[in-house]
N, C-alpha and C positions, 0 to 999 in steps of 0.2 A: 504494500500500500504506500502510495506517495503521500507524505504529510501535507496537511493544509497549511496555508500561509496566512498569518494574522499578526499585525503589528499592535503591540500593547502600549498604551500610554498610562504611566503610573505617576500620580502626583506625589512629590516628595513630602514627607511629614504627615500623610493621610493614611488611614486604614484603607487598604486596597482589597477589593473583591472583584473577581472575574469568573463568570460561569460559562462553561462550554457544554455542548451536548454532542455526544458521538452517535451519529445516526448512519446506518447503512441501508440504502434504499429509503424507505419511509419508516423504518423500525429502529428505535433506540437500541443500542448494544447494552446487554445486561452486564453491568460492571460489578456484580455481587462478589465475585471471587478474584477481582483484580486489585493490584496495588498501583500507585502512580508516583511519578517523580518529575520534578521540573527544576532546571538549573538556569540561572542567569549569570552570564559571563561577559567580560569586556569585549572579547573576540572569540571566535570559534576555537582558536588555538591556545587560549589562556589556560594555564595549568591550575588556576584557582578559580573558584566561583564566588560571585558576590551574593547570591541567594541560593539556598538549597531547600526546596519545598517537597515534602513527601506525604503520603498517607500516614506513615509512621510518626512523623513529627507534627502532624496536625495542620500543615500548610495546605493540604489538599484533602477534600472530602468527596468521596464518590457516592453517587445517588442510586446505586443498585440498578434495578431494571428500568429506571427512567433514563439511564445513560448520561447523567449529568456529572460534571467535574467542576467543583467549586474550589478556586484558588484564593487563598486569603493571606495577606501580608500585613503585619502589624504596623501601626504608625511609627513605632520605635525603629523597626527595620527599614521602612521607606525613608525615614529621616537620615539614616546612615548612608544612603546611596548618593553618590555624586551625580548631580543632574547631567545626563548625557545619554547617548545611545548605546545600548548593550545588545546582546543576542540571547535568545532563549530557545528551548524546546521542551515539550511535554511528552513523556512516554508512559504507556500503560503496560503492565506486566501481568499476564494471566497465569503465572506460575511456570513459566518456561518459554513462552513466546512474548517477546517485547515488541511493541508497536509504537513508533513515534507518530502521534496523531496530528500534532501541530507544531509550528516553529515560526520564528520571525524576529523582528526587532522588539526590544524592550526599552522604551523611551521614558526616561525619568525627567519630569518637568520640575523646575526649581520652585521651592516654597518661598513665599514672601512673608507671610505671617508667622512669627516665631515667638 
């Protein structure tokens, strides 16, 4: 499967929520037995990540048979990001098969109110 492309805009210093739904045809994919992970890095070749979100650390919540994927980043974590353009991808693991479902730019806009 070729991953979808979607550029995320994240306001620095704000709690961030982004929901995706994985649908094949007209049917949501049942994510009941999946785990998920998403990393944000400065470049594809960066050896360290700026954000690491997973179902295990609570940064991603899967919606079972509805096929939803909710990504949440705390205001504390977004305030620590330098405003600029990063890259990200989001992968789902069914217990042996990993599927990258979406990727793109992760753009952090600067906070004014502090």
